[in-house]
MDAnalysis code that builds the backbone (N, CA, C; Angstrom):
import MDAnalysis as mda
import numpy as np

u = mda.Universe.empty(750, n_residues=250, atom_resindex=np.repeat(np.arange(250), 3), trajectory=True)
u.add_TopologyAttr("name", ["N", "CA", "C"] * 250)
u.add_TopologyAttr("resid", np.arange(1, 251))
u.add_TopologyAttr("resname", ["MET", "LYS", "TYR", "LEU", "LEU", "LEU", "LEU", "LEU", "PHE", "LEU", "VAL", "PHE", "ALA", "ALA", "GLN", "ALA", "HIS", "ALA", "ASP", "ALA", "GLN", "GLN", "ALA", "GLN", "ASN", "LEU", "HIS", "GLU", "LEU", "ARG", "SER", "GLU", "GLY", "TYR", "ARG", "ALA", "ALA", "THR", "PHE", "LEU", "LEU", "ILE", "ASP", "ASN", "ASN", "LEU", "PHE", "GLU", "ARG", "VAL", "ARG", "GLU", "PRO", "GLY", "ASN", "ARG", "GLU", "ALA", "TYR", "ASN", "ALA", "ALA", "LEU", "ALA", "ASN", "MET", "GLU", "LYS", "LEU", "LEU", "ARG", "LEU", "LEU", "ASP", "ASN", "PRO", "SER", "ALA", "LEU", "ARG", "THR", "THR", "TYR", "ASN", "GLU", "PHE", "VAL", "SER", "LEU", "ILE", "ARG", "GLU", "LEU", "GLU", "ASN", "GLN", "THR", "GLN", "GLU", "GLU", "ALA", "HIS", "TYR", "HIS", "LEU", "ALA", "THR", "VAL", "ASN", "ARG", "ILE", "MET", "MET", "ALA", "HIS", "ALA", "GLU", "LEU", "ASP", "LYS", "ALA", "ALA", "ALA", "ALA", "GLN", "TYR", "SER", "PRO", "LEU", "ALA", "GLY", "GLU", "ILE", "GLY", "GLU", "ASN", "LEU", "HIS", "ALA", "LEU", "HIS", "GLN", "GLN", "SER", "LEU", "GLU", "THR", "SER", "GLN", "ILE", "LEU", "LEU", "LEU", "TYR", "GLN", "ASN", "SER", "MET", "PHE", "SER", "SER", "ILE", "GLY", "VAL", "TYR", "PHE", "ILE", "GLU", "THR", "GLY", "GLU", "SER", "VAL", "PHE", "GLN", "ALA", "MET", "ASP", "ALA", "SER", "ILE", "ILE", "GLN", "ARG", "SER", "ALA", "THR", "LEU", "LYS", "SER", "LEU", "LEU", "PRO", "ASP", "MET", "SER", "ALA", "THR", "LEU", "ASN", "ASP", "LEU", "ASP", "LYS", "GLN", "TYR", "SER", "PHE", "ILE", "GLN", "PRO", "ARG", "LEU", "LEU", "ASN", "HIS", "ARG", "SER", "ASP", "TRP", "VAL", "PRO", "THR", "ILE", "ALA", "ALA", "PHE", "TYR", "LEU", "LEU", "ARG", "ASN", "THR", "GLU", "THR", "LEU", "ASN", "ASP", "LEU", "ALA", "ARG", "GLU", "GLN", "VAL", "ARG", "GLN", "SER", "LYS", "ALA", "SER"])
u.atoms.positions = np.array([
    [93.332, -139.795, 94.756],
    [92.753, -139.749, 93.637],
    [91.349, -140.050, 93.580],
    [91.155, -141.425, 94.071],
    [90.144, -141.844, 94.607],
    [88.788, -141.200, 95.095],
    [89.528, -140.410, 96.431],
    [88.673, -139.414, 96.778],
    [88.166, -137.961, 96.096],
    [89.172, -137.482, 95.241],
    [89.011, -136.591, 94.045],
    [87.918, -136.855, 93.299],
    [87.954, -138.191, 92.798],
    [86.773, -138.801, 91.890],
    [85.734, -138.943, 92.649],
    [85.821, -139.086, 93.876],
    [84.406, -139.133, 94.553],
    [83.543, -137.926, 94.713],
    [84.573, -136.859, 95.351],
    [84.282, -135.560, 95.137],
    [83.504, -134.722, 93.666],
    [84.762, -135.223, 93.032],
    [84.085, -134.627, 90.934],
    [82.335, -135.167, 91.136],
    [81.965, -136.512, 91.405],
    [81.039, -137.150, 91.378],
    [79.900, -136.610, 91.675],
    [80.229, -136.565, 92.996],
    [79.221, -135.673, 94.063],
    [78.799, -134.292, 93.635],
    [79.745, -133.620, 92.864],
    [79.649, -132.541, 92.700],
    [78.698, -132.444, 91.234],
    [78.799, -133.037, 90.530],
    [78.369, -133.405, 88.919],
    [76.827, -133.773, 89.395],
    [76.673, -134.356, 90.151],
    [75.298, -135.198, 90.751],
    [74.294, -134.104, 91.474],
    [75.096, -133.235, 92.241],
    [74.654, -132.293, 92.743],
    [73.913, -131.446, 91.727],
    [74.815, -130.779, 90.707],
    [74.502, -130.119, 89.549],
    [73.329, -130.878, 88.795],
    [73.458, -132.222, 88.416],
    [72.235, -132.993, 87.729],
    [71.040, -132.733, 88.385],
    [71.096, -132.418, 89.959],
    [69.835, -132.479, 90.331],
    [69.191, -131.115, 90.198],
    [70.050, -130.568, 90.488],
    [69.982, -128.987, 90.296],
    [69.131, -128.125, 89.287],
    [69.738, -128.424, 88.040],
    [69.322, -128.349, 87.050],
    [67.899, -129.408, 86.398],
    [67.658, -130.356, 87.074],
    [66.357, -130.796, 87.027],
    [65.181, -130.409, 87.907],
    [65.725, -129.678, 88.834],
    [64.663, -129.078, 89.863],
    [64.556, -127.723, 89.019],
    [65.461, -126.928, 88.625],
    [64.824, -125.759, 88.040],
    [64.103, -125.861, 86.263],
    [64.569, -126.804, 85.797],
    [63.779, -127.240, 85.031],
    [62.503, -127.541, 85.288],
    [62.164, -128.055, 86.075],
    [61.197, -128.555, 86.899],
    [59.969, -127.474, 86.932],
    [60.619, -126.259, 87.765],
    [59.714, -125.186, 88.587],
    [59.852, -124.660, 87.188],
    [60.563, -124.542, 86.035],
    [60.177, -123.433, 84.811],
    [59.066, -124.110, 84.425],
    [58.883, -125.935, 84.203],
    [57.911, -126.407, 83.654],
    [56.774, -125.903, 84.122],
    [56.542, -126.198, 85.560],
    [55.757, -125.720, 86.155],
    [54.961, -124.341, 85.994],
    [55.763, -123.488, 86.197],
    [55.303, -122.278, 85.820],
    [54.655, -122.119, 84.695],
    [55.240, -122.771, 83.505],
    [54.565, -122.543, 82.164],
    [53.434, -123.669, 82.647],
    [53.087, -124.450, 82.898],
    [51.948, -126.015, 83.045],
    [50.642, -124.488, 83.807],
    [51.230, -123.881, 84.996],
    [50.257, -123.382, 85.652],
    [49.532, -121.849, 84.803],
    [50.516, -121.497, 83.826],
    [50.319, -120.230, 83.089],
    [49.417, -120.612, 81.893],
    [49.121, -121.757, 81.213],
    [48.006, -122.767, 80.386],
    [46.999, -122.741, 81.290],
    [47.368, -123.383, 82.610],
    [45.964, -123.321, 83.338],
    [45.295, -122.088, 83.243],
    [46.012, -121.412, 84.004],
    [45.263, -119.972, 84.388],
    [44.589, -119.491, 82.917],
    [44.990, -119.484, 82.090],
    [44.815, -118.953, 80.887],
    [43.532, -119.735, 80.322],
    [43.541, -121.017, 80.230],
    [42.481, -122.033, 79.978],
    [41.156, -121.388, 80.665],
    [41.368, -121.491, 82.064],
    [40.113, -121.226, 83.111],
    [39.549, -119.590, 82.417],
    [40.746, -118.844, 82.378],
    [40.183, -117.202, 82.170],
    [39.151, -117.545, 80.958],
    [39.802, -118.417, 79.453],
    [39.053, -117.941, 78.308],
    [37.325, -118.720, 78.632],
    [37.735, -119.810, 79.492],
    [36.401, -120.564, 80.022],
    [35.523, -119.688, 80.468],
    [35.740, -118.988, 81.667],
    [35.259, -117.703, 82.416],
    [34.490, -116.785, 81.413],
    [35.186, -116.517, 80.547],
    [34.722, -115.381, 79.395],
    [34.028, -115.846, 78.251],
    [33.673, -117.010, 78.225],
    [33.350, -117.653, 77.077],
    [31.561, -117.495, 77.092],
    [31.307, -116.845, 75.731],
    [29.965, -116.864, 75.638],
    [29.272, -117.888, 75.684],
    [29.701, -118.792, 75.287],
    [28.849, -120.139, 74.960],
    [28.538, -120.768, 76.237],
    [29.128, -120.811, 77.131],
    [28.978, -121.156, 78.673],
    [27.614, -120.352, 79.332],
    [26.479, -121.025, 79.238],
    [25.219, -120.407, 79.737],
    [25.579, -119.643, 81.193],
    [26.056, -120.477, 82.215],
    [26.332, -120.146, 83.478],
    [27.568, -119.913, 83.650],
    [28.231, -118.479, 84.458],
    [29.232, -118.549, 84.594],
    [29.854, -118.847, 85.758],
    [30.441, -119.846, 85.618],
    [30.707, -120.589, 87.163],
    [31.650, -120.182, 88.084],
    [31.766, -119.674, 89.271],
    [32.419, -119.105, 90.285],
    [33.972, -119.603, 90.561],
    [33.556, -121.067, 89.944],
    [34.921, -121.994, 90.207],
    [35.853, -122.032, 89.133],
    [35.702, -121.177, 87.931],
    [36.380, -120.712, 86.930],
    [37.772, -119.870, 87.268],
    [37.229, -119.036, 87.944],
    [37.831, -117.490, 88.507],
    [38.608, -117.891, 89.735],
    [37.782, -118.933, 90.473],
    [38.732, -119.717, 91.554],
    [39.903, -120.605, 90.958],
    [39.774, -121.223, 90.057],
    [40.756, -122.191, 89.302],
    [41.932, -121.094, 88.689],
    [41.321, -120.262, 87.991],
    [42.729, -119.216, 87.471],
    [43.490, -118.347, 88.655],
    [42.631, -118.405, 89.505],
    [43.640, -117.469, 90.625],
    [44.447, -118.616, 91.401],
    [43.949, -119.587, 91.706],
    [44.683, -120.895, 91.706],
    [45.899, -121.214, 91.441],
    [45.861, -120.803, 89.913],
    [46.836, -121.498, 89.393],
    [48.000, -120.095, 89.146],
    [47.411, -118.699, 89.419],
    [48.352, -117.499, 89.539],
    [49.183, -117.624, 90.570],
    [48.104, -117.985, 92.003],
    [48.967, -118.174, 93.347],
    [50.000, -119.497, 93.434],
    [50.115, -120.194, 92.271],
    [51.045, -121.433, 92.358],
    [52.621, -120.913, 91.522],
    [52.173, -120.070, 90.657],
    [53.141, -119.261, 89.497],
    [53.251, -118.077, 90.538],
    [52.924, -117.888, 91.653],
    [53.782, -116.530, 92.520],
    [54.749, -117.294, 93.413],
    [53.982, -118.556, 93.978],
    [55.391, -119.442, 94.462],
    [56.497, -119.918, 93.884],
    [56.024, -120.383, 92.813],
    [57.403, -121.226, 91.563],
    [58.077, -119.823, 91.464],
    [58.049, -118.715, 91.383],
    [58.749, -117.447, 90.504],
    [59.310, -117.285, 92.090],
    [59.219, -117.321, 93.020],
    [59.758, -117.299, 94.273],
    [60.673, -118.231, 94.438],
    [60.733, -119.500, 93.741],
    [61.406, -120.895, 94.052],
    [62.777, -120.433, 92.922],
    [62.378, -120.046, 92.159],
    [63.038, -119.286, 90.832],
    [63.814, -118.262, 91.037],
    [64.103, -117.434, 92.351],
    [64.832, -116.150, 92.489],
    [64.076, -115.199, 91.860],
    [62.989, -115.225, 91.635],
    [62.142, -113.840, 90.850],
    [62.885, -113.431, 89.943],
    [63.612, -114.129, 88.938],
    [64.214, -113.246, 87.365],
    [63.496, -112.227, 86.886],
    [63.743, -111.212, 86.464],
    [63.394, -109.864, 86.328],
    [62.406, -110.345, 85.357],
    [63.212, -111.154, 83.914],
    [62.091, -111.569, 82.916],
    [60.766, -112.158, 83.014],
    [60.616, -113.045, 83.815],
    [59.689, -113.649, 84.386],
    [58.532, -112.822, 85.349],
    [58.950, -112.045, 86.286],
    [58.786, -111.445, 87.134],
    [57.743, -110.283, 86.538],
    [58.494, -109.685, 85.444],
    [57.892, -108.580, 84.755],
    [56.622, -108.849, 84.065],
    [56.959, -110.046, 83.288],
    [56.010, -110.414, 82.037],
    [54.716, -111.039, 83.294],
    [55.044, -111.779, 84.454],
    [53.793, -112.390, 85.326],
    [53.421, -111.379, 85.566],
    [53.730, -109.871, 86.271],
    [52.893, -108.760, 86.953],
    [52.117, -108.118, 85.469],
    [52.594, -108.113, 84.348],
    [51.685, -107.744, 83.436],
    [50.380, -108.533, 83.309],
    [50.761, -109.850, 83.497],
    [49.397, -111.232, 83.229],
    [48.741, -110.896, 84.303],
    [48.863, -110.656, 85.460],
    [48.367, -110.447, 86.391],
    [47.348, -109.102, 86.488],
    [48.045, -108.166, 85.828],
    [47.587, -106.787, 86.092],
    [46.323, -106.550, 84.997],
    [46.465, -107.474, 83.915],
    [45.389, -107.116, 83.196],
    [44.122, -108.531, 83.353],
    [44.290, -109.201, 83.937],
    [43.560, -110.114, 84.528],
    [42.457, -109.095, 85.739],
    [43.497, -108.817, 86.749],
    [42.503, -107.590, 87.587],
    [41.640, -106.510, 87.043],
    [42.358, -105.923, 85.694],
    [41.651, -105.257, 85.087],
    [40.621, -105.791, 84.339],
    [40.570, -106.728, 83.723],
    [39.246, -107.410, 83.086],
    [38.066, -107.312, 84.564],
    [38.699, -108.047, 85.690],
    [37.654, -108.487, 87.070],
    [37.141, -107.299, 87.135],
    [37.671, -106.129, 87.214],
    [37.074, -104.757, 87.864],
    [36.346, -103.850, 86.527],
    [36.487, -104.585, 85.248],
    [35.437, -104.094, 84.351],
    [33.965, -104.037, 84.679],
    [33.180, -103.192, 84.762],
    [31.791, -103.093, 85.081],
    [30.903, -103.495, 83.887],
    [29.798, -103.796, 84.109],
    [28.722, -104.243, 83.113],
    [29.017, -102.889, 81.729],
    [28.508, -101.774, 82.469],
    [28.844, -100.536, 81.304],
    [30.181, -100.599, 80.370],
    [30.909, -101.497, 80.788],
    [32.130, -101.515, 79.911],
    [32.259, -102.821, 79.269],
    [31.629, -103.450, 79.255],
    [30.884, -105.138, 78.510],
    [31.950, -105.077, 77.145],
    [32.152, -103.749, 76.458],
    [32.125, -103.982, 75.319],
    [33.598, -103.962, 75.199],
    [34.547, -103.587, 76.381],
    [35.889, -103.915, 76.350],
    [36.598, -105.141, 76.910],
    [35.764, -105.637, 77.040],
    [35.591, -107.246, 77.908],
    [36.735, -108.272, 77.150],
    [36.277, -108.521, 75.809],
    [36.937, -108.911, 74.814],
    [38.528, -108.472, 74.280],
    [38.433, -107.224, 74.367],
    [39.838, -106.837, 74.057],
    [40.587, -106.927, 74.832],
    [40.263, -106.588, 76.686],
    [41.081, -107.026, 77.321],
    [41.441, -108.730, 77.650],
    [40.561, -109.545, 76.674],
    [40.638, -110.718, 77.382],
    [41.909, -111.081, 76.397],
    [42.033, -110.394, 75.090],
    [42.727, -110.502, 73.854],
    [44.271, -109.590, 74.326],
    [44.413, -108.705, 75.388],
    [45.636, -108.298, 75.914],
    [45.804, -109.200, 76.455],
    [45.219, -110.107, 77.904],
    [45.772, -110.813, 78.359],
    [46.607, -112.144, 78.029],
    [45.873, -112.545, 76.738],
    [46.080, -113.886, 76.037],
    [47.494, -113.491, 75.516],
    [48.045, -112.011, 74.991],
    [49.228, -111.680, 74.717],
    [50.321, -111.662, 75.963],
    [49.758, -111.226, 76.836],
    [50.660, -111.059, 77.977],
    [51.157, -112.544, 78.787],
    [50.074, -113.543, 78.490],
    [50.211, -115.121, 78.970],
    [51.151, -115.473, 77.948],
    [51.392, -115.187, 76.405],
    [52.209, -115.914, 75.357],
    [53.464, -115.185, 75.690],
    [53.763, -114.017, 76.330],
    [54.910, -113.127, 76.552],
    [55.596, -113.847, 77.729],
    [54.897, -114.325, 78.479],
    [55.362, -114.864, 79.938],
    [55.774, -116.579, 79.712],
    [55.333, -116.763, 78.981],
    [55.507, -118.647, 78.515],
    [56.631, -118.319, 77.467],
    [56.921, -117.575, 76.842],
    [58.017, -117.353, 75.804],
    [59.587, -117.226, 76.560],
    [59.289, -116.123, 77.871],
    [60.030, -115.906, 78.456],
    [60.530, -117.118, 79.446],
    [59.320, -118.021, 79.954],
    [60.095, -118.963, 80.700],
    [60.752, -120.203, 79.617],
    [60.017, -120.559, 78.477],
    [60.521, -121.340, 77.150],
    [62.154, -120.744, 77.152],
    [62.778, -119.762, 77.119],
    [64.027, -119.259, 76.879],
    [64.520, -119.333, 78.082],
    [64.467, -119.460, 79.417],
    [65.252, -119.816, 80.442],
    [65.427, -121.622, 80.720],
    [63.992, -121.958, 80.120],
    [64.041, -123.315, 80.114],
    [64.983, -124.303, 79.289],
    [65.318, -123.599, 78.004],
    [65.606, -124.042, 76.660],
    [67.251, -124.543, 77.128],
    [68.144, -123.487, 78.002],
    [69.518, -124.387, 77.953],
    [69.499, -125.367, 78.843],
    [68.421, -126.145, 79.627],
    [68.416, -126.790, 80.597],
    [68.084, -127.939, 79.953],
    [67.458, -127.822, 78.808],
    [66.532, -129.154, 78.252],
    [67.643, -130.221, 77.641],
    [68.955, -129.910, 77.047],
    [70.038, -130.544, 77.218],
    [70.448, -131.485, 78.037],
    [70.490, -130.593, 79.640],
    [71.037, -131.281, 80.690],
    [70.384, -132.123, 81.407],
    [69.200, -131.802, 81.149],
    [68.377, -132.966, 82.086],
    [67.790, -134.606, 81.517],
    [67.460, -135.197, 82.072],
    [67.719, -136.678, 81.276],
    [66.162, -136.684, 80.471],
    [66.633, -137.634, 79.487],
    [65.555, -137.776, 78.423],
    [64.199, -138.091, 79.077],
    [63.971, -138.849, 80.204],
    [62.609, -139.015, 80.564],
    [61.835, -137.998, 80.913],
    [62.765, -137.089, 81.775],
    [61.880, -135.743, 82.495],
    [61.757, -135.092, 81.347],
    [62.656, -134.884, 79.979],
    [62.190, -133.394, 79.238],
    [60.918, -133.901, 78.483],
    [60.780, -135.218, 78.509],
    [59.863, -136.252, 77.390],
    [58.587, -135.810, 78.404],
    [58.519, -136.002, 79.708],
    [57.434, -135.938, 80.206],
    [56.822, -134.244, 80.441],
    [57.874, -133.588, 80.183],
    [57.555, -131.929, 80.350],
    [57.147, -131.744, 78.852],
    [57.593, -132.321, 77.942],
    [56.684, -131.841, 76.726],
    [55.343, -132.354, 76.256],
    [55.312, -133.830, 76.789],
    [53.982, -134.063, 77.273],
    [52.575, -133.666, 77.638],
    [53.410, -132.952, 78.633],
    [52.514, -132.124, 79.250],
    [52.183, -130.847, 78.729],
    [53.429, -130.002, 78.251],
    [53.214, -128.937, 77.673],
    [52.357, -128.871, 76.620],
    [52.485, -129.901, 75.726],
    [51.967, -130.004, 74.562],
    [50.076, -130.312, 74.858],
    [50.316, -130.817, 75.928],
    [48.821, -131.220, 76.352],
    [48.139, -129.703, 76.445],
    [48.979, -129.148, 77.408],
    [48.352, -127.509, 77.858],
    [47.931, -126.749, 76.672],
    [49.089, -126.776, 76.027],
    [48.837, -126.173, 74.490],
    [47.914, -126.387, 73.379],
    [47.410, -127.503, 73.456],
    [46.149, -128.403, 72.447],
    [44.839, -127.775, 73.276],
    [45.173, -127.930, 74.830],
    [43.749, -127.353, 75.243],
    [43.584, -125.796, 75.381],
    [44.345, -125.134, 75.544],
    [44.157, -123.807, 75.295],
    [44.034, -123.187, 73.846],
    [44.371, -124.191, 73.167],
    [44.229, -123.820, 71.612],
    [42.578, -124.081, 71.392],
    [42.469, -125.050, 71.585],
    [40.501, -125.522, 71.717],
    [39.998, -124.549, 72.065],
    [40.526, -124.105, 73.693],
    [39.375, -122.494, 74.260],
    [39.625, -121.496, 73.463],
    [40.581, -121.389, 72.712],
    [41.417, -120.106, 71.911],
    [39.902, -120.082, 70.719],
    [39.855, -121.714, 70.148],
    [39.269, -121.506, 68.578],
    [37.673, -121.216, 69.285],
    [37.110, -120.801, 69.988],
    [35.869, -120.471, 69.969],
    [35.658, -119.157, 70.438],
    [36.796, -117.961, 70.260],
    [36.676, -116.677, 69.968],
    [37.286, -116.598, 68.857],
    [36.340, -115.689, 68.459],
    [37.026, -114.947, 66.658],
    [37.489, -113.959, 67.017],
    [37.577, -113.148, 67.998],
    [38.126, -111.992, 68.250],
    [39.315, -112.184, 69.268],
    [39.802, -113.201, 69.358],
    [40.942, -113.427, 70.368],
    [42.052, -114.331, 69.573],
    [43.189, -113.518, 69.518],
    [44.207, -114.439, 68.747],
    [45.286, -115.198, 69.296],
    [45.786, -116.087, 68.770],
    [46.436, -116.861, 69.018],
    [47.981, -116.764, 69.407],
    [48.203, -116.546, 70.555],
    [49.873, -116.310, 70.638],
    [51.008, -116.853, 70.956],
    [50.479, -118.327, 71.545],
    [51.755, -118.498, 72.103],
    [52.228, -119.872, 71.132],
    [51.699, -119.884, 70.082],
    [52.080, -121.119, 69.061],
    [51.974, -120.565, 67.617],
    [52.718, -120.633, 66.647],
    [52.408, -120.573, 65.424],
    [50.959, -121.475, 65.285],
    [50.091, -120.775, 64.379],
    [48.978, -122.005, 63.462],
    [48.793, -122.094, 62.451],
    [48.123, -122.830, 62.152],
    [47.837, -123.229, 60.553],
    [46.597, -124.182, 60.640],
    [46.145, -124.107, 59.475],
    [45.098, -125.163, 59.083],
    [45.250, -126.310, 59.701],
    [46.361, -127.161, 60.323],
    [46.375, -128.493, 60.235],
    [47.014, -128.210, 61.864],
    [47.027, -127.727, 62.588],
    [47.554, -127.448, 63.662],
    [47.127, -128.239, 64.736],
    [46.228, -128.799, 64.896],
    [45.196, -129.671, 65.696],
    [45.653, -131.063, 65.353],
    [45.806, -131.072, 63.926],
    [46.236, -132.684, 63.703],
    [47.880, -132.697, 63.763],
    [48.313, -131.866, 63.898],
    [49.972, -132.096, 64.263],
    [50.097, -132.323, 65.686],
    [49.348, -131.212, 65.980],
    [49.489, -131.339, 67.901],
    [49.391, -132.558, 68.252],
    [48.000, -133.132, 67.875],
    [47.318, -134.540, 68.067],
    [48.244, -135.700, 67.682],
    [48.913, -135.700, 66.354],
    [49.868, -136.737, 66.300],
    [51.360, -136.769, 67.288],
    [51.452, -135.654, 67.350],
    [52.913, -135.386, 68.180],
    [52.572, -135.789, 69.688],
    [51.322, -135.600, 70.176],
    [50.987, -136.710, 71.701],
    [50.723, -137.661, 71.459],
    [50.376, -137.958, 70.299],
    [50.469, -140.018, 70.046],
    [51.830, -140.214, 70.249],
    [52.494, -139.553, 69.665],
    [53.611, -140.145, 68.972],
    [54.588, -140.467, 70.355],
    [54.566, -139.347, 71.043],
    [55.509, -139.400, 72.595],
    [55.323, -140.410, 73.545],
    [53.675, -140.420, 73.785],
    [52.945, -141.003, 74.288],
    [53.780, -142.906, 74.294],
    [53.845, -143.186, 73.127],
    [54.468, -144.332, 72.870],
    [55.944, -144.159, 73.305],
    [56.908, -143.021, 72.991],
    [58.115, -142.922, 73.248],
    [58.348, -142.918, 74.651],
    [57.352, -142.493, 75.681],
    [57.118, -142.540, 76.979],
    [56.887, -143.894, 77.878],
    [55.921, -144.774, 77.008],
    [56.344, -146.161, 77.510],
    [57.043, -146.519, 77.047],
    [58.058, -146.458, 76.203],
    [59.149, -147.238, 75.983],
    [60.261, -146.473, 76.829],
    [60.361, -145.304, 77.432],
    [61.289, -145.222, 78.788],
    [61.118, -145.017, 79.831],
    [59.714, -145.238, 79.993],
    [58.700, -145.678, 81.779],
    [58.530, -146.833, 81.749],
    [58.709, -148.060, 81.297],
    [58.090, -149.237, 80.830],
    [57.138, -149.674, 82.847],
    [57.913, -148.850, 83.688],
    [56.969, -149.338, 85.087],
    [55.787, -148.520, 85.187],
    [55.747, -147.622, 84.357],
    [54.829, -146.536, 84.272],
    [53.719, -146.903, 83.031],
    [53.576, -147.910, 82.235],
    [52.791, -148.294, 81.331],
    [51.283, -148.166, 81.569],
    [50.816, -148.502, 82.693],
    [49.567, -148.671, 83.289],
    [48.966, -147.604, 83.472],
    [49.779, -146.484, 84.469],
    [49.416, -144.912, 83.829],
    [49.516, -144.309, 82.800],
    [50.108, -144.413, 81.866],
    [50.571, -143.907, 80.733],
    [49.039, -144.475, 79.987],
    [48.816, -145.422, 80.036],
    [47.628, -146.096, 79.265],
    [46.621, -145.185, 79.675],
    [46.210, -145.431, 81.020],
    [45.261, -144.645, 81.468],
    [45.249, -143.062, 80.667],
    [46.314, -142.313, 80.874],
    [46.168, -140.980, 79.826],
    [46.030, -141.166, 78.599],
    [46.449, -142.193, 78.107],
    [45.449, -142.374, 76.569],
    [44.153, -142.601, 76.685],
    [43.978, -143.091, 77.553],
    [42.446, -143.381, 77.493],
    [41.916, -142.084, 77.514],
    [42.384, -140.996, 79.004],
    [41.179, -139.867, 79.001],
    [41.779, -139.043, 77.481],
    [42.598, -139.017, 77.422],
    [42.881, -138.157, 75.762],
    [41.889, -138.911, 74.612],
    [41.802, -139.904, 74.688],
    [41.200, -140.272, 73.125],
    [39.656, -140.221, 73.530],
    [39.374, -139.876, 74.620],
    [38.267, -139.495, 74.928],
    [37.569, -137.930, 74.510],
    [38.643, -137.267, 74.724],
    [38.123, -136.180, 74.307],
    [38.967, -135.582, 72.840],
    [39.556, -136.251, 72.311],
    [40.638, -136.308, 71.177],
    [39.522, -135.523, 70.133],
    [38.312, -136.497, 69.869],
    [37.773, -136.276, 68.639],
    [36.956, -134.876, 69.057],
    [36.966, -134.162, 70.090],
    [36.437, -132.780, 70.230],
    [37.245, -131.884, 69.669],
    [38.345, -132.364, 70.043],
    [40.181, -131.680, 69.665],
    [39.801, -131.215, 68.011],
    [39.656, -132.729, 67.427],
    [40.086, -132.527, 65.692],
    [38.701, -132.041, 65.314],
    [37.549, -131.807, 66.200],
    [36.515, -131.430, 65.606],
    [36.268, -129.751, 65.862],
    [37.294, -129.301, 66.006],
    [37.167, -128.183, 67.368],
    [36.246, -126.796, 67.049],
    [35.480, -127.075, 65.483],
    [34.661, -125.632, 65.137],
    [33.360, -126.128, 65.348],
    [32.714, -127.186, 66.043],
    [31.775, -127.247, 65.861],
    [31.253, -128.413, 67.576],
    [30.414, -128.325, 67.826],
    [29.848, -128.780, 69.502],
    [30.945, -128.752, 70.692],
    [31.217, -127.598, 71.042],
    [31.814, -127.306, 71.770],
    [32.051, -127.413, 73.270],
    [32.769, -128.467, 73.829],
    [32.600, -128.780, 75.170],
    [33.727, -128.023, 76.533],
    [34.019, -126.577, 76.560],
    [35.179, -126.200, 77.084],
    [35.489, -126.600, 78.353],
    [34.628, -127.144, 79.336],
    [34.703, -127.516, 80.376],
    [35.174, -128.895, 80.744],
    [34.738, -130.035, 79.935],
    [35.201, -130.871, 79.771],
    [35.966, -131.748, 79.187],
    [36.649, -130.543, 78.099],
    [38.031, -130.841, 77.899],
    [39.211, -130.555, 78.672],
    [38.430, -129.196, 79.747],
    [39.609, -129.000, 80.458],
    [39.664, -129.869, 81.492],
    [38.655, -130.545, 81.907],
    [38.781, -131.831, 83.222],
    [39.711, -133.033, 82.739],
    [39.233, -133.391, 81.491],
    [40.097, -134.526, 81.227],
    [41.846, -134.011, 80.660],
    [41.901, -133.159, 80.260],
    [43.295, -132.639, 79.502],
    [44.060, -132.168, 80.575],
    [43.659, -131.076, 82.011],
    [44.089, -130.776, 82.726],
    [44.641, -132.180, 83.571],
    [43.712, -133.448, 83.702],
    [43.969, -134.307, 84.787],
    [45.098, -134.975, 83.987],
    [45.219, -134.850, 82.716],
    [46.302, -135.611, 82.499],
    [47.701, -134.543, 82.966],
    [47.420, -133.588, 82.667],
    [48.848, -132.295, 82.787],
    [49.358, -132.637, 84.142],
    [48.212, -132.899, 85.503],
    [48.643, -133.275, 86.377],
    [49.228, -134.123, 86.874],
    [48.900, -135.464, 85.931],
    [50.002, -136.827, 86.185],
    [51.170, -136.803, 85.775],
    [51.065, -136.045, 84.831],
    [52.489, -135.776, 83.763],
    [53.339, -135.085, 84.508],
    [52.989, -134.119, 85.492],
    [53.730, -133.305, 86.322],
    [54.111, -134.400, 87.267],
    [53.238, -134.570, 88.126],
    [53.445, -136.030, 89.192],
    [54.565, -136.822, 88.826],
    [54.455, -137.352, 87.712],
    [55.646, -137.992, 87.099],
    [57.034, -137.409, 86.786],
    [56.922, -136.396, 86.579],
    [58.220, -135.512, 86.234],
    [58.625, -135.183, 87.397],
    [57.746, -134.730, 88.866],
    [58.843, -134.475, 89.885],
    [59.178, -135.976, 90.544],
    [58.390, -137.007, 89.883],
    [59.292, -137.970, 90.791],
    [60.438, -138.527, 89.890],
    [60.691, -138.069, 88.524],
    [61.898, -138.176, 87.857],
    [63.055, -137.229, 88.678],
    [62.876, -136.145, 89.164],
    [63.847, -135.195, 89.888],
    [64.046, -135.720, 91.276],
    [62.761, -136.530, 91.860],
    [63.403, -136.629, 92.983],
    [64.188, -138.095, 92.873],
    [64.073, -138.612, 91.946],
    [65.054, -139.782, 91.688],
    [66.493, -139.630, 91.359],
    [66.610, -138.204, 90.675],
    [67.682, -137.667, 90.432],
    [68.581, -136.990, 91.671],
    [68.014, -136.893, 92.725],
    [68.379, -136.238, 93.923],
    [69.021, -137.517, 94.468],
    [67.984, -138.563, 94.323],
    [68.721, -140.014, 95.376],
    [69.863, -140.546, 94.633],
    [69.756, -140.196, 93.248],
    [71.177, -141.209, 92.433],
    [72.351, -140.440, 92.984],
])
């Protein structure tokens, strides 16, 4: 009986780790999708005086990471199909000539629609796992995701002709997301007291850019916002990976 219980424990532990790893891969796929969409909007932002090649390099690096993650996820068709459409539209945009400049923003709009479809598909696959993974891991994922979303929403706000497709919007959407991020930060500090110094650093970086987010209709700083908020998502994703490693060790 004792050996049977031990065997059952090992099976459950292995399944718990598998669920955590699957959730992490899906979360990182979404995270890289937001990174790609963010830098694509920055690259096509008319308020940026110089088109920095680093923006294109950044979104292509995110796409490459997404490709790797899809392979880790065994290329589910719902994700592969929407990812391929996302990439195809980006390549279409890159190949447009100056004579076709009047098509650029229309293509960017289609890209953002494709990103939203991909994100929705990944969210649907993540959803059944949300209740199976630890509270700490789920909270880290949510904080990272919402940070990515408020950043992309900020970038989106600079385009009058580009729709917002990845979330429902409204007059107070920035304020609601900001309040959620602040509240979840407090929750994370109670869940992960050993990480309080790191989490405090995230708060400082967020608070630096927070006034720009809440006053998003003027004085735009797309690159600076991306620098600070993506640094936060990277740290949150690192903390989440550590939670997954701990689930394997336990």
